[in-house]
Backbone and ligand atoms as CSV (ligand in chain L), in Angstrom:
chain,resi,resn,atom,element,x,y,z
A,1,UNK,N,N,46.880,44.774,-27.117
A,1,UNK,CA,C,45.737,43.875,-27.389
A,1,UNK,C,C,44.969,44.366,-28.610
A,2,UNK,N,N,44.813,43.503,-29.569
A,2,UNK,CA,C,44.070,43.848,-30.783
A,2,UNK,C,C,42.789,43.023,-30.820
A,3,UNK,N,N,41.984,43.333,-31.800
A,3,UNK,CA,C,40.688,42.681,-31.892
A,3,UNK,C,C,40.297,42.575,-33.358
A,4,UNK,N,N,39.786,41.431,-33.738
A,4,UNK,CA,C,39.242,41.281,-35.084
A,4,UNK,C,C,37.918,40.540,-34.977
A,5,UNK,N,N,36.850,41.232,-35.331
A,5,UNK,CA,C,35.507,40.639,-35.264
A,5,UNK,C,C,35.235,39.940,-33.924
A,6,UNK,N,N,35.511,40.648,-32.853
A,6,UNK,CA,C,35.256,40.141,-31.492
A,6,UNK,C,C,36.188,39.023,-31.031
A,7,UNK,N,N,37.194,38.710,-31.807
A,7,UNK,CA,C,38.222,37.773,-31.338
A,7,UNK,C,C,39.401,38.601,-30.817
A,8,UNK,N,N,39.793,38.348,-29.570
A,8,UNK,CA,C,40.945,39.055,-29.009
A,8,UNK,C,C,42.231,38.507,-29.599
A,9,UNK,N,N,43.093,39.408,-30.009
A,9,UNK,CA,C,44.396,39.018,-30.552
A,9,UNK,C,C,45.464,39.669,-29.680
A,10,UNK,N,N,46.221,38.856,-28.979
A,10,UNK,CA,C,47.247,39.385,-28.077
A,10,UNK,C,C,48.628,39.059,-28.611
A,11,UNK,N,N,49.513,39.991,-28.456
A,11,UNK,CA,C,50.903,39.761,-28.851
A,11,UNK,C,C,51.764,39.960,-27.616
A,12,UNK,N,N,52.502,38.924,-27.250
A,12,UNK,CA,C,53.340,39.045,-26.063
A,12,UNK,C,C,54.742,38.520,-26.356
A,13,UNK,N,N,55.668,38.959,-25.523
A,13,UNK,CA,C,57.026,38.440,-25.631
A,13,UNK,C,C,57.233,37.449,-24.498
A,14,UNK,N,N,57.777,36.272,-24.796
A,14,UNK,CA,C,58.004,35.306,-23.727
A,14,UNK,C,C,58.239,33.899,-24.218
A,15,UNK,N,N,58.074,32.974,-23.262
A,15,UNK,CA,C,58.331,31.554,-23.499
A,15,UNK,C,C,56.975,30.834,-23.545
A,16,UNK,N,N,56.694,30.192,-24.642
A,16,UNK,CA,C,55.373,29.580,-24.833
A,16,UNK,C,C,55.077,28.488,-23.798
A,17,UNK,N,N,56.117,27.869,-23.257
A,17,UNK,CA,C,55.887,26.779,-22.301
A,17,UNK,C,C,55.391,27.290,-20.948
A,18,UNK,N,N,55.444,28.601,-20.761
A,18,UNK,CA,C,55.004,29.153,-19.471
A,18,UNK,C,C,53.591,29.713,-19.533
A,19,UNK,N,N,52.981,29.662,-20.698
A,19,UNK,CA,C,51.672,30.283,-20.859
A,19,UNK,C,C,50.559,29.267,-20.625
A,20,UNK,N,N,49.556,29.715,-19.892
A,20,UNK,CA,C,48.400,28.863,-19.623
A,20,UNK,C,C,47.286,29.231,-20.593
A,21,UNK,N,N,46.888,28.245,-21.383
A,21,UNK,CA,C,45.822,28.473,-22.362
A,21,UNK,C,C,45.157,27.127,-22.615
A,22,UNK,N,N,44.118,27.117,-23.385
A,22,UNK,CA,C,43.520,25.821,-23.714
A,22,UNK,C,C,44.488,24.999,-24.568
A,23,UNK,N,N,45.170,25.668,-25.480
A,23,UNK,CA,C,46.151,24.956,-26.307
A,23,UNK,C,C,47.318,25.860,-26.652
A,24,UNK,N,N,48.501,25.265,-26.719
A,24,UNK,CA,C,49.638,25.953,-27.319
A,24,UNK,C,C,49.990,25.200,-28.600
A,25,UNK,N,N,50.520,25.926,-29.553
A,25,UNK,CA,C,50.895,25.308,-30.826
A,25,UNK,C,C,52.403,25.087,-30.833
A,26,UNK,N,N,52.782,23.927,-31.313
A,26,UNK,CA,C,54.194,23.575,-31.417
A,26,UNK,C,C,54.641,23.644,-32.873
A,27,UNK,N,N,55.779,24.296,-33.112
A,27,UNK,CA,C,56.392,24.296,-34.442
A,27,UNK,C,C,57.205,23.012,-34.566
A,28,UNK,N,N,56.529,21.943,-34.959
A,28,UNK,CA,C,57.129,20.611,-34.976
A,28,UNK,C,C,57.793,20.323,-36.328
A,29,UNK,N,N,58.348,19.125,-36.452
A,29,UNK,CA,C,58.837,18.675,-37.765
A,29,UNK,C,C,58.040,17.446,-38.191
A,30,UNK,N,N,58.276,16.970,-39.397
A,30,UNK,CA,C,57.430,15.907,-39.959
A,30,UNK,C,C,57.399,14.618,-39.124
A,31,UNK,N,N,58.447,14.372,-38.371
A,31,UNK,CA,C,58.467,13.133,-37.588
A,31,UNK,C,C,57.604,13.223,-36.325
A,32,UNK,N,N,57.376,14.424,-35.849
A,32,UNK,CA,C,56.713,14.686,-34.555
A,32,UNK,C,C,57.504,14.085,-33.386
A,33,UNK,N,N,58.757,13.790,-33.591
A,33,UNK,CA,C,59.532,13.140,-32.535
A,33,UNK,C,C,60.417,14.114,-31.760
A,34,UNK,N,N,60.152,15.395,-31.919
A,34,UNK,CA,C,60.909,16.395,-31.170
A,34,UNK,C,C,62.055,16.952,-31.983
A,35,UNK,N,N,62.548,18.109,-31.561
A,35,UNK,CA,C,63.643,18.772,-32.280
A,35,UNK,C,C,64.186,19.881,-31.411
A,36,UNK,N,N,64.704,20.917,-32.041
A,36,UNK,CA,C,65.257,22.037,-31.273
A,36,UNK,C,C,64.234,23.139,-31.103
A,37,UNK,N,N,64.688,24.304,-30.736
A,37,UNK,CA,C,63.834,25.486,-30.642
A,37,UNK,C,C,62.614,25.270,-29.758
A,38,UNK,N,N,61.499,25.763,-30.233
A,38,UNK,CA,C,60.271,25.716,-29.451
A,38,UNK,C,C,59.821,24.254,-29.250
A,39,UNK,N,N,60.049,23.419,-30.220
A,39,UNK,CA,C,59.716,21.988,-30.147
A,39,UNK,C,C,60.447,21.322,-28.979
A,40,UNK,N,N,61.742,21.565,-28.906
A,40,UNK,CA,C,62.543,20.999,-27.823
A,40,UNK,C,C,62.048,21.472,-26.463
A,41,UNK,N,N,61.745,22.762,-26.369
A,41,UNK,CA,C,61.298,23.336,-25.093
A,41,UNK,C,C,59.971,22.710,-24.660
A,42,UNK,N,N,59.060,22.516,-25.595
A,42,UNK,CA,C,57.742,21.939,-25.272
A,42,UNK,C,C,57.889,20.496,-24.792
A,43,UNK,N,N,58.677,19.708,-25.495
A,43,UNK,CA,C,58.853,18.310,-25.083
A,43,UNK,C,C,59.600,18.202,-23.744
A,44,UNK,N,N,60.580,19.059,-23.554
A,44,UNK,CA,C,61.349,19.029,-22.295
A,44,UNK,C,C,60.454,19.308,-21.105
A,45,UNK,N,N,59.660,20.363,-21.219
A,45,UNK,CA,C,58.825,20.751,-20.075
A,45,UNK,C,C,57.548,19.925,-19.973
A,46,UNK,N,N,57.046,19.482,-21.118
A,46,UNK,CA,C,55.771,18.742,-21.110
A,46,UNK,C,C,55.920,17.315,-20.623
A,47,UNK,N,N,57.117,16.754,-20.802
A,47,UNK,CA,C,57.353,15.385,-20.349
A,47,UNK,C,C,57.052,14.349,-21.417
A,48,UNK,N,N,57.309,13.085,-21.071
A,48,UNK,CA,C,57.320,12.045,-22.104
A,48,UNK,C,C,55.945,11.646,-22.614
A,49,UNK,N,N,54.895,12.031,-21.915
A,49,UNK,CA,C,53.554,11.687,-22.393
A,49,UNK,C,C,53.277,12.291,-23.785
A,50,UNK,N,N,53.841,13.475,-24.016
A,50,UNK,CA,C,53.629,14.125,-25.320
A,50,UNK,C,C,54.312,13.317,-26.420
A,51,UNK,N,N,55.540,12.910,-26.151
A,51,UNK,CA,C,56.285,12.120,-27.137
A,51,UNK,C,C,55.596,10.774,-27.392
A,52,UNK,N,N,55.085,10.176,-26.343
A,52,UNK,CA,C,54.382,8.891,-26.515
A,52,UNK,C,C,53.171,9.043,-27.439
A,53,UNK,N,N,52.426,10.117,-27.238
A,53,UNK,CA,C,51.253,10.339,-28.092
A,53,UNK,C,C,51.676,10.678,-29.529
A,54,UNK,N,N,52.751,11.432,-29.646
A,54,UNK,CA,C,53.251,11.772,-30.986
A,54,UNK,C,C,53.706,10.522,-31.739
A,55,UNK,N,N,54.344,9.606,-31.023
A,55,UNK,CA,C,54.786,8.348,-31.661
A,55,UNK,C,C,53.594,7.580,-32.208
A,56,UNK,N,N,52.519,7.548,-31.435
A,56,UNK,CA,C,51.306,6.842,-31.890
A,56,UNK,C,C,50.703,7.506,-33.121
A,57,UNK,N,N,50.784,8.826,-33.169
A,57,UNK,CA,C,50.238,9.557,-34.327
A,57,UNK,C,C,51.062,9.215,-35.568
A,58,UNK,N,N,52.380,9.125,-35.401
A,58,UNK,CA,C,53.236,8.623,-36.472
A,58,UNK,C,C,53.658,9.628,-37.529
A,59,UNK,N,N,53.709,10.917,-37.169
A,59,UNK,CA,C,54.203,11.910,-38.118
A,59,UNK,C,C,53.104,12.833,-38.619
A,60,UNK,N,N,53.519,13.882,-39.318
A,60,UNK,CA,C,52.561,14.895,-39.777
A,60,UNK,C,C,53.107,15.577,-41.031
A,61,UNK,N,N,52.318,15.598,-42.115
A,61,UNK,CA,C,52.792,16.287,-43.327
A,61,UNK,C,C,52.875,17.808,-43.121
A,62,UNK,N,N,53.714,18.442,-43.884
A,62,UNK,CA,C,53.872,19.908,-43.814
A,62,UNK,C,C,52.529,20.599,-44.080
A,63,UNK,N,N,52.219,21.572,-43.232
A,63,UNK,CA,C,50.970,22.326,-43.386
A,63,UNK,C,C,49.793,21.736,-42.641
A,64,UNK,N,N,49.952,20.508,-42.138
A,64,UNK,CA,C,48.868,19.895,-41.366
A,64,UNK,C,C,49.135,20.042,-39.873
A,65,UNK,N,N,48.185,19.580,-39.052
A,65,UNK,CA,C,48.309,19.726,-37.606
A,65,UNK,C,C,47.723,18.510,-36.903
A,66,UNK,N,N,48.281,18.197,-35.740
A,66,UNK,CA,C,47.822,17.066,-34.914
A,66,UNK,C,C,47.769,17.537,-33.463
A,67,UNK,N,N,46.962,16.867,-32.652
A,67,UNK,CA,C,46.789,17.326,-31.275
A,67,UNK,C,C,47.147,16.241,-30.269
A,68,UNK,N,N,47.802,16.655,-29.174
A,68,UNK,CA,C,48.063,15.753,-28.039
A,68,UNK,C,C,47.699,16.497,-26.758
A,69,UNK,N,N,47.726,15.777,-25.650
A,69,UNK,CA,C,47.607,16.450,-24.360
A,69,UNK,C,C,48.917,17.197,-24.107
A,70,UNK,N,N,48.942,17.966,-23.003
A,70,UNK,CA,C,50.087,18.853,-22.781
A,70,UNK,C,C,50.981,18.407,-21.624
A,71,UNK,N,N,50.757,17.204,-21.088
A,71,UNK,CA,C,51.630,16.691,-20.031
A,71,UNK,C,C,51.755,17.665,-18.866
A,72,UNK,N,N,52.981,18.012,-18.530
A,72,UNK,CA,C,53.236,18.890,-17.380
A,72,UNK,C,C,53.131,20.381,-17.689
A,73,UNK,N,N,52.805,20.707,-18.899
A,73,UNK,CA,C,52.685,22.134,-19.251
A,73,UNK,C,C,51.396,22.702,-18.665
A,74,UNK,N,N,51.360,24.026,-18.454
A,74,UNK,CA,C,50.149,24.611,-17.857
A,74,UNK,C,C,48.928,24.612,-18.775
A,75,UNK,N,N,49.118,24.375,-20.050
A,75,UNK,CA,C,47.978,24.355,-20.971
A,75,UNK,C,C,47.346,22.959,-21.027
A,76,UNK,N,N,46.206,22.859,-21.693
A,76,UNK,CA,C,45.517,21.555,-21.748
A,76,UNK,C,C,46.010,20.690,-22.909
A,77,UNK,N,N,46.230,21.323,-24.050
A,77,UNK,CA,C,46.600,20.578,-25.257
A,77,UNK,C,C,47.815,21.211,-25.937
A,78,UNK,N,N,48.505,20.366,-26.693
A,78,UNK,CA,C,49.517,20.879,-27.618
A,78,UNK,C,C,49.063,20.519,-29.031
A,79,UNK,N,N,49.011,21.509,-29.877
A,79,UNK,CA,C,48.711,21.278,-31.290
A,79,UNK,C,C,50.046,21.338,-32.036
A,80,UNK,N,N,50.388,20.236,-32.660
A,80,UNK,CA,C,51.675,20.147,-33.358
A,80,UNK,C,C,51.431,20.422,-34.837
A,81,UNK,N,N,52.082,21.429,-35.340
A,81,UNK,CA,C,51.947,21.688,-36.773
A,81,UNK,C,C,53.337,21.795,-37.391
A,82,UNK,N,N,53.414,21.467,-38.663
A,82,UNK,CA,C,54.711,21.481,-39.339
A,82,UNK,C,C,54.694,22.574,-40.394
A,83,UNK,N,N,55.458,23.625,-40.138
A,83,UNK,CA,C,55.587,24.706,-41.109
A,83,UNK,C,C,56.599,24.328,-42.181
A,84,UNK,N,N,56.657,25.114,-43.243
A,84,UNK,CA,C,57.598,24.821,-44.326
A,84,UNK,C,C,59.030,25.256,-44.001
A,85,UNK,N,N,59.963,24.551,-44.580
A,85,UNK,CA,C,61.345,25.033,-44.595
A,85,UNK,C,C,61.414,26.055,-45.724
A,86,UNK,N,N,61.920,27.264,-45.426
A,86,UNK,CA,C,61.949,28.319,-46.440
A,86,UNK,C,C,63.124,28.085,-47.393
A,87,UNK,N,N,62.791,27.970,-48.687
A,87,UNK,CA,C,63.858,27.789,-49.677
A,87,UNK,C,C,64.068,29.094,-50.432
A,88,UNK,N,N,63.220,29.370,-51.430
A,88,UNK,CA,C,63.387,30.580,-52.243
A,88,UNK,C,C,62.126,31.434,-52.265
A,89,UNK,N,N,61.112,31.018,-51.565
A,89,UNK,CA,C,59.845,31.757,-51.565
A,89,UNK,C,C,58.922,31.359,-52.704
A,90,UNK,N,N,59.420,30.540,-53.614
A,90,UNK,CA,C,58.621,30.076,-54.754
A,90,UNK,C,C,58.361,28.581,-54.724
A,91,UNK,N,N,58.444,28.018,-53.553
A,91,UNK,CA,C,58.285,26.567,-53.434
A,91,UNK,C,C,57.073,26.204,-52.588
A,92,UNK,N,N,56.060,27.069,-52.654
A,92,UNK,CA,C,54.827,26.785,-51.917
A,92,UNK,C,C,54.895,27.134,-50.442
A,93,UNK,N,N,55.964,27.841,-50.046
A,93,UNK,CA,C,56.124,28.132,-48.618
A,93,UNK,C,C,54.941,28.885,-48.032
A,94,UNK,N,N,54.433,29.871,-48.801
A,94,UNK,CA,C,53.371,30.719,-48.262
A,94,UNK,C,C,52.113,29.896,-47.967
A,95,UNK,N,N,51.743,29.047,-48.919
A,95,UNK,CA,C,50.543,28.220,-48.728
A,95,UNK,C,C,50.721,27.234,-47.571
A,96,UNK,N,N,51.899,26.657,-47.476
A,96,UNK,CA,C,52.145,25.724,-46.371
A,96,UNK,C,C,52.064,26.426,-45.017
A,97,UNK,N,N,52.632,27.621,-44.941
A,97,UNK,CA,C,52.601,28.346,-43.668
A,97,UNK,C,C,51.161,28.737,-43.318
A,98,UNK,N,N,50.451,29.203,-44.336
A,98,UNK,CA,C,49.027,29.540,-44.162
A,98,UNK,C,C,48.271,28.317,-43.628
A,99,UNK,N,N,48.485,27.190,-44.251
A,99,UNK,CA,C,47.790,25.969,-43.848
A,99,UNK,C,C,48.126,25.558,-42.412
A,100,UNK,N,N,49.369,25.758,-42.001
A,100,UNK,CA,C,49.748,25.418,-40.630
A,100,UNK,C,C,48.891,26.174,-39.619
A,101,UNK,N,N,48.730,27.467,-39.850
A,101,UNK,CA,C,47.917,28.266,-38.923
A,101,UNK,C,C,46.443,27.881,-39.049
A,102,UNK,N,N,45.982,27.760,-40.280
A,102,UNK,CA,C,44.560,27.480,-40.501
A,102,UNK,C,C,44.172,26.109,-39.929
A,103,UNK,N,N,44.982,25.125,-40.206
A,103,UNK,CA,C,44.659,23.771,-39.732
A,103,UNK,C,C,44.798,23.643,-38.216
A,104,UNK,N,N,45.699,24.419,-37.616
A,104,UNK,CA,C,45.777,24.448,-36.151
A,104,UNK,C,C,44.478,25.003,-35.579
A,105,UNK,N,N,43.977,26.061,-36.189
A,105,UNK,CA,C,42.726,26.665,-35.709
A,105,UNK,C,C,41.534,25.721,-35.904
A,106,UNK,N,N,41.582,24.913,-36.930
A,106,UNK,CA,C,40.524,23.914,-37.114
A,106,UNK,C,C,40.450,22.967,-35.919
A,107,UNK,N,N,41.608,22.539,-35.424
A,107,UNK,CA,C,41.628,21.658,-34.253
A,107,UNK,C,C,41.132,22.384,-33.012
A,108,UNK,N,N,41.497,23.657,-32.891
A,108,UNK,CA,C,41.011,24.467,-31.769
A,108,UNK,C,C,39.486,24.451,-31.746
A,109,UNK,N,N,38.906,24.624,-32.903
A,109,UNK,CA,C,37.441,24.643,-32.998
A,109,UNK,C,C,36.853,23.250,-32.738
A,110,UNK,N,N,37.467,22.259,-33.361
A,110,UNK,CA,C,36.966,20.881,-33.217
A,110,UNK,C,C,36.936,20.444,-31.750
A,111,UNK,N,N,37.907,20.905,-30.970
A,111,UNK,CA,C,37.978,20.525,-29.551
A,111,UNK,C,C,37.284,21.541,-28.644
A,112,UNK,N,N,36.561,22.472,-29.260
A,112,UNK,CA,C,35.817,23.481,-28.491
A,112,UNK,C,C,36.693,24.317,-27.572
A,113,UNK,N,N,37.881,24.653,-28.024
A,113,UNK,CA,C,38.803,25.416,-27.192
A,113,UNK,C,C,38.581,26.916,-27.414
A,114,UNK,N,N,38.827,27.679,-26.362
A,114,UNK,CA,C,38.569,29.123,-26.436
A,114,UNK,C,C,39.834,29.939,-26.679
A,115,UNK,N,N,40.958,29.463,-26.136
A,115,UNK,CA,C,42.199,30.231,-26.262
A,115,UNK,C,C,43.318,29.369,-26.834
A,116,UNK,N,N,44.086,29.963,-27.716
A,116,UNK,CA,C,45.212,29.235,-28.321
A,116,UNK,C,C,46.409,30.180,-28.438
A,117,UNK,N,N,47.588,29.612,-28.268
A,117,UNK,CA,C,48.817,30.388,-28.332
A,117,UNK,C,C,49.693,29.878,-29.474
A,118,UNK,N,N,50.100,30.783,-30.346
A,118,UNK,CA,C,50.992,30.418,-31.456
A,118,UNK,C,C,52.389,30.984,-31.235
A,119,UNK,N,N,53.413,30.179,-31.507
A,119,UNK,CA,C,54.766,30.742,-31.642
A,119,UNK,C,C,54.913,31.210,-33.091
A,120,UNK,N,N,56.062,31.730,-33.421
A,120,UNK,CA,C,56.294,32.173,-34.799
A,120,UNK,C,C,56.813,30.982,-35.620
A,121,UNK,N,N,55.862,30.252,-36.184
A,121,UNK,CA,C,56.166,29.006,-36.893
A,121,UNK,C,C,57.067,29.257,-38.109
A,122,UNK,N,N,58.058,28.413,-38.252
A,122,UNK,CA,C,58.982,28.403,-39.406
A,122,UNK,C,C,60.021,29.524,-39.439
A,123,UNK,N,N,59.950,30.483,-38.519
A,123,UNK,CA,C,60.886,31.618,-38.641
A,123,UNK,C,C,62.183,31.425,-37.853
A,124,UNK,N,N,62.357,30.236,-37.270
A,124,UNK,CA,C,63.610,29.941,-36.573
A,124,UNK,C,C,64.495,29.096,-37.467
A,125,UNK,N,N,64.662,27.841,-37.092
A,125,UNK,CA,C,65.519,26.921,-37.857
A,125,UNK,C,C,65.049,26.774,-39.308
A,126,UNK,N,N,63.758,26.962,-39.548
A,126,UNK,CA,C,63.220,26.800,-40.904
A,126,UNK,C,C,63.347,28.053,-41.777
A,127,UNK,N,N,63.867,29.144,-41.176
A,127,UNK,CA,C,64.367,30.301,-41.944
A,127,UNK,C,C,63.338,31.127,-42.742
A,128,UNK,N,N,62.072,31.010,-42.394
A,128,UNK,CA,C,61.065,31.843,-43.075
A,128,UNK,C,C,61.254,33.280,-42.587
A,129,UNK,N,N,61.458,34.257,-43.480
A,129,UNK,CA,C,61.648,35.641,-43.006
A,129,UNK,C,C,60.408,36.115,-42.238
A,130,UNK,N,N,60.607,36.601,-41.036
A,130,UNK,CA,C,59.455,36.888,-40.177
A,130,UNK,C,C,58.601,38.035,-40.724
A,131,UNK,N,N,59.224,38.982,-41.430
A,131,UNK,CA,C,58.424,40.104,-41.973
A,131,UNK,C,C,57.490,39.621,-43.095
A,132,UNK,N,N,57.851,38.524,-43.733
A,132,UNK,CA,C,56.943,37.901,-44.708
A,132,UNK,C,C,55.940,37.000,-43.992
A,133,UNK,N,N,56.416,36.280,-42.997
A,133,UNK,CA,C,55.560,35.322,-42.288
A,133,UNK,C,C,54.387,36.010,-41.596
A,134,UNK,N,N,54.641,37.162,-40.995
A,134,UNK,CA,C,53.577,37.812,-40.209
A,134,UNK,C,C,52.371,38.173,-41.080
A,135,UNK,N,N,52.608,38.465,-42.344
A,135,UNK,CA,C,51.502,38.780,-43.268
A,135,UNK,C,C,50.650,37.540,-43.517
A,136,UNK,N,N,51.298,36.421,-43.669
A,136,UNK,CA,C,50.593,35.159,-43.902
A,136,UNK,C,C,49.802,34.768,-42.652
A,137,UNK,N,N,50.415,35.004,-41.500
A,137,UNK,CA,C,49.766,34.674,-40.225
A,137,UNK,C,C,48.459,35.451,-40.079
A,138,UNK,N,N,48.528,36.748,-40.281
A,138,UNK,CA,C,47.319,37.561,-40.082
A,138,UNK,C,C,46.243,37.209,-41.111
A,139,UNK,N,N,46.662,36.932,-42.347
A,139,UNK,CA,C,45.701,36.533,-43.386
A,139,UNK,C,C,44.992,35.229,-42.994
A,140,UNK,N,N,45.771,34.263,-42.551
A,140,UNK,CA,C,45.195,32.953,-42.208
A,140,UNK,C,C,44.210,33.066,-41.045
A,141,UNK,N,N,44.589,33.826,-40.033
A,141,UNK,CA,C,43.689,33.864,-38.869
A,141,UNK,C,C,42.449,34.718,-39.163
A,142,UNK,N,N,42.616,35.763,-39.979
A,142,UNK,CA,C,41.426,36.541,-40.374
A,142,UNK,C,C,40.478,35.679,-41.207
A,143,UNK,N,N,41.020,34.936,-42.142
A,143,UNK,CA,C,40.178,34.064,-42.978
A,143,UNK,C,C,39.428,33.062,-42.110
A,144,UNK,N,N,40.133,32.495,-41.147
A,144,UNK,CA,C,39.486,31.512,-40.276
A,144,UNK,C,C,38.360,32.166,-39.477
A,145,UNK,N,N,38.649,33.319,-38.901
A,145,UNK,CA,C,37.638,34.023,-38.084
A,145,UNK,C,C,36.446,34.419,-38.954
A,146,UNK,N,N,36.703,34.869,-40.171
A,146,UNK,CA,C,35.611,35.244,-41.087
A,146,UNK,C,C,34.633,34.088,-41.280
A,147,UNK,N,N,35.183,32.898,-41.420
A,147,UNK,CA,C,34.356,31.737,-41.732
A,147,UNK,C,C,33.792,31.067,-40.482
A,148,UNK,N,N,34.607,30.933,-39.467
A,148,UNK,CA,C,34.223,30.102,-38.314
A,148,UNK,C,C,33.796,30.899,-37.089
A,149,UNK,N,N,34.086,32.200,-37.075
A,149,UNK,CA,C,33.687,33.043,-35.953
A,149,UNK,C,C,34.222,32.499,-34.618
A,150,UNK,N,N,35.446,32.055,-34.601
A,150,UNK,CA,C,36.054,31.412,-33.435
A,150,UNK,C,C,37.577,31.446,-33.598
A,151,UNK,N,N,38.376,31.258,-32.549
A,151,UNK,CA,C,38.047,31.043,-31.134
A,151,UNK,C,C,37.775,32.383,-30.428
A,152,UNK,N,N,37.864,32.410,-29.106
A,152,UNK,CA,C,37.649,33.677,-28.396
A,152,UNK,C,C,38.910,34.522,-28.350
A,153,UNK,N,N,40.045,33.829,-28.243
A,153,UNK,CA,C,41.303,34.567,-28.083
A,153,UNK,C,C,42.462,33.828,-28.739
A,154,UNK,N,N,43.266,34.575,-29.472
A,154,UNK,CA,C,44.485,34.023,-30.071
A,154,UNK,C,C,45.654,34.845,-29.543
A,155,UNK,N,N,46.616,34.159,-28.956
A,155,UNK,CA,C,47.804,34.832,-28.416
A,155,UNK,C,C,49.000,34.465,-29.289
A,156,UNK,N,N,49.770,35.467,-29.641
A,156,UNK,CA,C,51.008,35.234,-30.397
A,156,UNK,C,C,52.160,35.508,-29.449
A,157,UNK,N,N,53.008,34.516,-29.255
A,157,UNK,CA,C,54.132,34.717,-28.354
A,157,UNK,C,C,55.425,34.724,-29.154
A,158,UNK,N,N,56.162,35.805,-28.958
A,158,UNK,CA,C,57.434,35.982,-29.672
A,158,UNK,C,C,58.560,35.906,-28.654
A,159,UNK,N,N,59.571,35.184,-29.034
A,159,UNK,CA,C,60.656,34.890,-28.104
A,159,UNK,C,C,61.586,36.083,-27.921
A,160,UNK,N,N,61.840,36.830,-28.979
A,160,UNK,CA,C,62.755,37.965,-28.816
A,160,UNK,C,C,62.076,39.296,-29.133
A,161,UNK,N,N,62.700,40.368,-28.677
A,161,UNK,CA,C,62.067,41.676,-28.722
A,161,UNK,C,C,61.842,42.182,-30.146
A,162,UNK,N,N,62.795,41.932,-31.035
A,162,UNK,CA,C,62.629,42.390,-32.429
A,162,UNK,C,C,61.393,41.774,-33.070
A,163,UNK,N,N,61.226,40.476,-32.877
A,163,UNK,CA,C,60.067,39.785,-33.452
A,163,UNK,C,C,58.775,40.313,-32.827
A,164,UNK,N,N,58.821,40.539,-31.535
A,164,UNK,CA,C,57.656,41.058,-30.812
A,164,UNK,C,C,57.244,42.437,-31.361
A,165,UNK,N,N,58.221,43.303,-31.556
A,165,UNK,CA,C,57.916,44.657,-32.060
A,165,UNK,C,C,57.430,44.606,-33.505
A,166,UNK,N,N,58.029,43.729,-34.278
A,166,UNK,CA,C,57.609,43.583,-35.680
A,166,UNK,C,C,56.147,43.139,-35.763
A,167,UNK,N,N,55.788,42.149,-34.974
A,167,UNK,CA,C,54.394,41.678,-34.934
A,167,UNK,C,C,53.460,42.809,-34.505
A,168,UNK,N,N,53.836,43.488,-33.427
A,168,UNK,CA,C,52.966,44.544,-32.896
A,168,UNK,C,C,52.745,45.643,-33.934
A,169,UNK,N,N,53.821,46.040,-34.588
A,169,UNK,CA,C,53.703,47.118,-35.594
A,169,UNK,C,C,52.858,46.672,-36.775
A,170,UNK,N,N,53.040,45.441,-37.200
A,170,UNK,CA,C,52.261,44.981,-38.353
A,170,UNK,C,C,50.776,44.871,-38.007
A,171,UNK,N,N,50.466,44.295,-36.875
A,171,UNK,CA,C,49.053,44.166,-36.474
A,171,UNK,C,C,48.426,45.556,-36.317
A,172,UNK,N,N,49.202,46.471,-35.751
A,172,UNK,CA,C,48.702,47.836,-35.554
A,172,UNK,C,C,48.388,48.487,-36.900
A,173,UNK,N,N,49.241,48.243,-37.889
A,173,UNK,CA,C,49.033,48.868,-39.192
A,173,UNK,C,C,47.857,48.257,-39.960
A,174,UNK,N,N,47.545,47.008,-39.641
A,174,UNK,CA,C,46.490,46.310,-40.391
A,174,UNK,C,C,45.134,46.321,-39.708
A,175,UNK,N,N,45.129,46.463,-38.384
A,175,UNK,CA,C,43.874,46.406,-37.639
A,175,UNK,C,C,43.635,47.786,-37.052
A,176,UNK,N,N,42.479,48.314,-37.263
A,176,UNK,CA,C,42.239,49.681,-36.814
A,176,UNK,C,C,41.805,49.739,-35.362
A,177,UNK,N,N,42.621,49.172,-34.492
A,177,UNK,CA,C,42.298,49.305,-33.063
A,177,UNK,C,C,43.562,49.130,-32.213
L,1,ADP,P1,P,60.940,26.353,-36.924
L,1,ADP,O1,O,61.764,25.104,-37.102
L,1,ADP,O2,O,59.483,26.162,-37.302
L,1,ADP,O3,O,61.564,27.541,-37.595
L,1,ADP,P2,P,61.964,27.130,-34.282
L,1,ADP,O4,O,61.575,26.534,-32.960
L,1,ADP,O5,O,63.352,26.944,-34.755
L,1,ADP,O6,O,60.875,26.580,-35.338
L,1,ADP,O7,O,61.667,28.693,-34.248
L,1,ADP,C1,C,60.399,29.259,-34.336
L,1,ADP,C2,C,60.332,30.488,-33.456
L,1,ADP,O8,O,60.125,30.091,-32.100
L,1,ADP,C3,C,61.593,31.338,-33.450
L,1,ADP,O9,O,61.213,32.694,-33.610
L,1,ADP,C4,C,62.189,31.111,-32.063
L,1,ADP,O10,O,62.843,32.265,-31.592
L,1,ADP,C5,C,60.957,30.862,-31.252
L,1,ADP,N1,N,61.119,30.121,-29.985
L,1,ADP,C6,C,62.107,29.279,-29.598
L,1,ADP,N2,N,61.868,28.812,-28.371
L,1,ADP,C7,C,60.695,29.364,-27.949
L,1,ADP,C8,C,59.916,29.285,-26.755
L,1,ADP,N3,N,60.278,28.528,-25.710
L,1,ADP,N4,N,58.753,30.004,-26.706
L,1,ADP,C9,C,58.366,30.756,-27.741
L,1,ADP,N5,N,59.046,30.874,-28.882
L,1,ADP,C10,C,60.205,30.186,-28.991
């Protein structure tokens, strides 16, 4: 468990669909109509109400975020954000990834939510190297906390052990607690 300016930062290994929080974040695609990986798992377990709401929203540009209810999932809301597809690292990927985290947190604040869970956006099918991504993640959430002083708790859930250890080591090296 880490801490930045009184915001709890937790890093856990597991399946995001099993976590109870005010909101979980989905690594969606531009259509918001579902896909593989974490997106597929969220829609499968959450049920068709999520897809129905996503259809009404009608898509989401890269780096932005949209919110729906969470259907059968234990959380209250799903925040759908679209991370960048990693090409060469010089195609705006860093800014898009930063925006995905930042804009997700904006919705957390707008809906007065206290806890939010992030998966590792873009580092699966979208091929963003996780050792680069984790730096962008911590920068984005620190910037948000600096300005907005919210939420109360941010949980990062990593699906496999290597990613989990990488996150833990990086946060440990950057946060003095
Ligand atoms: P993207 O298309 O944004 O890269 P993916 O879903 O392909 O999204 O992968 C993002 C990350 O989510 C990967 O590290 C993958 O291992 C992880 N992941 C896949 N399923 C789950 C799940 N049920 N809970 C948490 N993380 C998951």
